[in-house]
C-alpha positions as CSV (number, residue, x, y, z in Angstrom):
1,M,119.8,83.9,79.6
2,H,118.1,82.1,76.3
3,Q,119.0,78.9,77.7
4,R,117.1,79.3,81.0
5,A,114.2,80.4,78.9
6,V,114.4,77.5,77.4
7,R,114.4,75.5,80.1
8,N,111.8,77.2,81.9
9,L,109.2,76.7,79.0
10,A,110.2,73.7,78.8
11,K,109.1,73.3,82.8
12,L,106.0,75.5,82.6
13,D,103.5,73.3,84.1
14,T,100.0,75.4,83.8
15,T,99.1,73.3,87.3
16,Q,100.8,75.0,89.5
17,A,100.3,78.7,90.6
18,R,102.6,81.0,90.5
19,M,102.8,84.6,92.5
20,T,103.0,87.2,89.9
21,R,100.0,85.0,88.0
22,I,98.2,84.6,91.1
23,F,98.4,88.6,91.4
24,D,97.6,89.4,88.3
25,A,94.4,87.1,88.9
26,A,93.5,88.6,91.5
27,A,93.7,92.1,89.7
28,G,91.4,91.0,86.7
29,G,94.3,90.6,84.8
30,K,94.6,87.8,81.9
31,N,98.4,86.5,82.1
32,N,97.6,83.7,84.2
33,F,95.9,80.2,84.5
34,Q,92.7,78.5,86.2
35,A,95.4,77.1,89.0
36,D,95.9,80.9,89.7
37,K,92.4,81.5,89.8
38,D,91.5,78.6,91.9
39,M,94.9,80.0,94.6
40,V,93.2,83.4,94.4
41,R,89.8,81.8,96.1
42,H,92.0,79.7,98.5
43,F,93.4,82.5,100.2
44,E,90.3,85.1,99.7
45,Q,88.6,81.6,101.7
46,A,91.6,82.1,104.6
47,A,91.9,86.2,104.3
48,P,89.2,88.1,102.3
49,V,92.3,90.6,101.4
50,L,94.4,89.4,98.2
51,T,92.0,91.0,95.4
52,T,92.4,94.4,97.1
53,A,95.5,93.5,97.6
54,A,96.4,93.3,94.0
55,R,94.2,96.4,93.2
56,A,96.3,98.4,95.8
57,V,100.0,96.8,94.2
58,L,98.9,97.8,91.1
59,Q,97.1,101.6,92.0
60,F,101.3,102.0,93.7
61,L,103.1,100.8,91.0
62,A,101.3,103.6,88.7
63,R,101.6,106.3,91.1
64,V,105.5,105.5,91.5
65,V,106.4,105.7,87.8
66,H,103.8,108.0,87.3
67,H,106.1,110.2,90.2
68,L,109.5,109.6,89.1
69,A,108.9,110.0,85.4
70,A,107.1,113.7,85.7
71,V,108.4,114.4,89.0
72,E,112.1,113.0,89.1
73,G,112.8,113.2,85.1
74,V,113.5,109.6,84.8
75,D,113.2,108.3,81.5
76,Q,115.0,104.8,82.1
77,F,112.7,101.9,84.0
78,M,114.1,98.3,84.7
79,I,110.7,96.8,85.9
80,I,111.8,93.3,87.7
81,G,109.1,90.5,88.6
82,S,105.9,92.6,88.0
83,G,104.4,89.9,85.6
84,V,103.9,92.7,83.6
85,P,100.8,93.4,85.0
86,S,98.1,93.2,82.6
87,G,95.2,94.3,85.3
88,L,95.8,97.9,84.3
89,P,93.0,99.3,81.4
90,A,94.6,99.2,77.9
91,G,96.7,101.9,77.3
92,R,97.5,102.6,81.2
93,R,100.1,100.0,81.5
94,L,103.1,101.2,83.4
95,H,105.0,101.7,80.4
96,D,102.3,103.9,79.2
97,I,102.0,105.8,82.0
98,A,106.5,106.4,81.7
99,R,105.6,107.8,78.4
100,Q,102.9,110.1,78.9
101,A,103.9,111.2,82.2
102,S,107.2,112.0,80.9
103,P,109.0,115.1,79.0
104,S,111.1,112.8,76.8
105,P,110.0,111.7,73.2
106,A,112.4,108.0,74.0
107,V,111.3,107.0,77.3
108,R,112.7,103.0,78.0
109,V,110.9,100.4,79.7
110,V,112.4,97.2,80.2
111,Y,110.1,94.2,82.1
112,V,112.1,91.6,83.6
113,E,110.1,88.6,84.3
114,N,110.9,84.5,85.2
115,N,107.4,83.2,84.0
116,P,107.4,82.1,80.4
117,M,104.4,82.1,79.9
118,V,103.9,85.8,81.0
119,V,107.2,86.6,79.0
120,T,105.9,85.0,75.8
121,M,102.4,86.9,76.0
122,A,104.1,90.4,76.7
123,Q,106.8,89.8,74.1
124,A,103.6,89.4,71.8
125,T,101.4,92.0,72.7
126,I,103.9,95.0,73.5
127,E,107.4,94.7,71.8
128,P,105.7,94.9,68.6
129,F,104.1,98.0,68.9
130,S,106.6,100.1,70.4
131,D,110.4,100.1,69.9
132,L,110.3,101.5,73.4
133,V,109.7,98.6,75.7
134,R,111.4,95.4,75.9
135,V,110.1,92.3,77.9
136,V,113.6,89.9,78.9
137,D,113.5,86.7,80.5
138,G,115.2,86.9,84.1
139,D,115.0,86.5,87.9
140,A,116.2,88.2,90.4
141,R,117.3,85.4,92.4
142,E,119.8,84.9,89.6
143,I,120.5,88.8,89.7
144,D,124.3,88.6,88.4
145,D,122.8,87.2,85.2
146,M,119.7,89.1,84.9
147,L,122.7,91.8,84.8
148,G,124.6,91.0,82.5
149,D,121.7,90.0,80.2
150,R,122.4,91.6,76.4
151,V,119.1,93.6,76.3
152,V,119.7,95.0,79.8
153,Q,122.4,96.2,79.0
154,T,122.4,97.7,75.7
155,F,118.9,99.1,75.8
156,L,119.1,100.6,78.6
157,D,121.7,103.7,79.2
158,W,123.9,102.7,82.0
159,D,125.4,106.3,82.0
160,S,122.5,107.7,82.8
161,P,119.9,107.4,85.6
162,I,117.6,104.0,85.9
163,A,114.5,103.7,87.6
164,V,114.9,100.4,89.2
165,L,111.6,98.5,90.0
166,L,111.8,95.8,92.7
167,L,108.8,93.9,92.4
168,S,109.7,90.0,93.7
169,A,111.8,90.5,96.8
170,Q,109.8,88.3,98.2
171,S,110.9,85.2,96.0
172,L,114.4,86.3,97.9
173,D,113.8,83.4,100.9
174,D,117.5,84.0,101.7
175,E,118.1,86.5,104.0
176,E,122.0,87.5,103.0
177,Y,121.1,86.3,99.4
178,A,118.1,89.3,99.6
179,H,120.7,92.1,100.7
180,Y,123.0,91.1,98.0
181,V,120.7,91.6,95.4
182,I,120.1,95.2,96.9
183,K,123.3,95.9,96.9
184,R,123.7,95.1,93.4
185,L,120.9,96.9,92.0
186,R,122.1,99.7,94.3
187,H,126.1,99.3,93.0
188,T,125.0,98.9,89.2
189,A,122.6,101.7,88.6
190,P,124.4,105.2,87.9
191,A,124.2,107.8,90.2
192,G,120.8,109.8,90.4
193,S,119.3,106.6,90.2
194,F,115.9,104.9,92.1
195,L,115.0,101.7,93.5
196,A,111.4,101.0,94.1
197,L,110.6,98.0,96.5
198,V,107.3,96.1,97.0
199,H,107.3,93.7,99.8
200,T,104.0,91.8,101.1
201,T,104.2,91.0,105.2
202,F,101.7,89.7,107.7
203,D,101.5,92.7,110.0
204,A,98.2,93.1,109.5
205,V,96.3,89.9,109.2
206,P,94.6,89.2,112.2
207,P,95.7,86.8,115.0
208,E,93.1,84.2,114.6
209,L,93.5,84.2,110.7
210,L,97.0,84.0,110.9
211,P,97.5,79.8,111.0
212,A,95.0,79.6,108.5
213,V,96.9,82.3,106.0
214,R,100.2,80.2,106.5
215,D,98.9,77.2,106.3
216,V,97.7,77.9,102.5
217,L,100.9,79.3,102.1
218,A,103.0,76.6,103.0
219,M,101.3,74.2,100.8
220,T,101.1,76.3,98.1
221,L,103.7,78.8,97.8
222,P,106.6,77.2,100.1
223,H,109.6,79.3,98.9
224,L,108.1,82.9,99.9
225,A,109.7,85.1,102.2
226,I,106.4,87.2,104.0
227,R,108.8,89.6,106.2
228,T,108.0,92.3,108.7
229,K,108.5,96.0,108.4
230,E,111.3,96.4,110.3
231,E,112.9,93.2,108.1
232,V,112.3,95.6,105.0
233,E,113.8,98.1,106.6
234,G,116.9,96.3,106.8
235,L,117.3,95.3,103.5
236,L,116.8,99.2,102.5
237,D,119.5,100.3,105.0
238,G,121.5,102.8,103.8
239,L,119.3,104.2,101.4
240,D,118.0,107.6,101.3
241,L,114.3,107.3,101.2
242,V,111.9,109.4,99.3
243,D,109.4,110.7,101.4
244,P,106.7,109.2,103.4
245,G,109.6,106.1,103.2
246,L,108.6,103.0,103.7
247,V,104.7,102.8,104.5
248,W,101.5,100.7,103.2
249,V,101.1,101.0,99.3
250,P,98.4,102.8,99.8
251,Q,100.0,105.4,101.7
252,W,102.9,106.5,99.5
253,H,101.9,109.6,97.9
254,P,97.6,109.1,98.0
255,G,96.9,112.8,96.8
256,T,98.6,112.1,92.9
257,G,95.5,109.9,92.4
258,D,96.1,106.7,90.6
259,P,97.1,107.2,87.3
260,G,97.2,103.5,86.3
261,T,93.5,102.7,87.2
262,G,91.6,105.0,84.7
263,D,88.6,105.3,86.8
264,P,87.2,106.9,90.3
265,G,88.2,103.6,91.9
266,T,86.3,100.8,93.3
267,G,84.5,100.3,96.6
268,D,87.7,97.7,97.5
269,D,90.3,100.3,96.5
270,L,88.6,103.2,98.4
271,A,88.0,100.5,101.3
272,C,91.9,99.7,101.1
273,A,92.8,104.0,101.2
274,D,91.0,104.3,104.2
275,Q,92.4,101.1,105.8
276,P,96.1,101.0,104.4
277,P,97.0,97.7,106.2
278,T,94.4,96.1,104.1
279,S,96.8,96.1,101.1
280,G,99.0,93.7,103.2
281,N,102.1,95.0,101.2
282,Y,104.7,97.7,102.0
283,G,106.2,100.1,99.6
284,A,109.2,102.2,99.2
285,V,111.6,104.5,97.0
286,A,115.1,105.1,97.1
287,H,117.7,107.6,95.9
288,I,120.3,106.1,94.4
289,P,123.1,108.7,95.2
C-alpha cells in the first residue's frame, strides 16, 4: 500500500479532474484543484444539478453516519472513496458526527481514499488532532489490497460490527468486479455490520439533456460507471436493506434532519428535498447478518 501511495503521489496531475474532488468542489469544499472547479462548471452548463447533487450526497452521508451511530449502536466506520469531504462545516465532518452521535467514547473512523492530494491533506489536518481517526491510501478497485492494509486491519476491531460506507461504486466499471467488491465487503465485515452504498445515476436526467451530459462524461471521466436503479439493486441483491431501501438520497430518513450541515439548509437543499431525483444519486444501507 505504501508503494501504491508513492506511485500515486508521483503521478498526481493537478490539471486532471477527479470524481471525488469534483464533488468536493461542487459542495464548497477545499480538497480540490482548479481543474475540478472547471469541471463543475462544465457539468452545470450541460445539466445544472451537480452542486445540488453534491450537497444532497453529503447530507445523506451525515444522516447515515448519525443513524448508524445513534440508533444502531455502531462505533466503527470505514468510509471508502468519500474524498474525506471538506464541504461539511468545521466540527461536523463525518467522524465528528459519529463521535457526537454515539454513546461510545471510543468511536473509530478509517477513511480510505485513492487521491494522494486528499490523503495527504486529511492526514495533516485530521490525524494530529485525534487518536480515533485514520486516513489511508486505498482503492475499492484494489479491494484485496485495501482490506489487507495494516492500518485497516489493526486500527479497527474485526471481531465487532463495522459500518462500511462504499461511496465510490461508480468507479467500478467492470460489472463482475463490482459484484466481487460487494461480496468481499459483506463477507469480510463481522456479523451485525452494515454496508452503505451511494451510486450516481442518469435515471432522472431529462432525455433532451442526456446526450450532452454523456458527452461531457465521456471526455472527462470515461471510466465512470453510471448505473440504473435496477443495476444498483443488482449489486445489493441478497442484502437486507434498512428501511426505506434503495431510494434517492434525500428520501433516506429525511425526517431525521441533516446533522452534518449545521444550518437549516439553502435553496438548493430545499429544492432537492422537494424533488429527490435532482440529487442524481441513489443511496441505501444494508444490514449484514
